N, C-alpha and C positions, 0 to 999 in steps of 0.2 A: 133763469135770465140773468139774478145777478150773480149765482154761481159761475154764468159763464165771464161775465166782465172781472168778476174779481180774478178768476184764472187769466186773464189778456192782460187785465191789469200789474198783476204778477212775473209776468214774462216778460213783456215792455222792461219794467224797474231790472228784473234779472241781466235780461239784456245791456237795459246800459248801464251799469253795474260795471259788467262783468267789460264793452267797451271804454270807461272809460280807464278802470284799472289796469286793462292791458296799453292804451296811449300814456300811461302812467309808467310805463315798466320798461327797463333797461332793452334799448332794442339792440346797442352796441358789443361790440365781443373784444373790452380792455384786459386787459394782464389787472389783477386784483394790483399789485401796488401799484399800475401805474394810475386807476384809480381810484386810490386813497391818496398817490403825490397831490394828485389835480383837485380832489380835496379839501387838502390842509394850507394846498394855495390858496383859496376863494375863501376860507374862514374865515372872518374878522375876530378881536378879543372884544369887540362891545355889540349892544343891542339896541338897536335906536329904535326908542316909541313915540308915538306920536297919542296923545291923551288931552281929554278933557278935566280930567279929572282934578287939578287945580297941586299947589305944587307944595302940601300938606302933605296927602297922599301918595303924593307920585315921589318924594321925599322917602317916604319911610319905606315903600313899596321895592325903590332902587339903593335904599341898604339893607333889606332882605335880600333883595337877589345875589347883590354882590360876595356878602356876605357865606352863603347857601355853595353858587355856580361858581365864583373867583372870575367871573366875568363882568366889562362893565358896563353900565346903563347909562345912556345916553337917553332924554329926554328933551321931548318942547310941549308945552304944556299952551292948545290952543280951545276956541270952541269947536263944537265938530261938522260943523260949517265951513269953518277953514281947514281944518284938516282934510275931511273931506276935496275940498276945494287943491290942497295943495298935491294930493296923493292923484289928484286927474289930471294934474300939471308936469307928476311927474313920474306917467304912463307908460315912458317909455326910459329912463335912467328912476329907482323908486332909489330914494334916501334914508326910505326909513326899512324895518322890521318890522313892527306892529303897529295897529289901531289898534289903543285898547279904551274903548272907549266910543260913546256913541251911542244914539238912539237905533230898535227896527224901525220905524215908525217912519 
């Protein structure tokens, strides 16, 4: 009985993963040059981060990241609940690229 449940669970997980991956794949048939131009136009030269880690840690992270990748880091230091509230309010027009920190609970 346990083996049967395990096989069923494995089948459901495999099916779910397949559906998720196929939903994420590109269905449009565009020329690679056209696709490249579109993605170049959408990329920005900065990363916006919301985080509760504090100015000291965020400042060090910003310096290291900018030195390594040459991309400007813009961060907002606020509490986890404030970040969550802000992300929820921006759900139709997100302003941040990353929420770094917060609790799992």
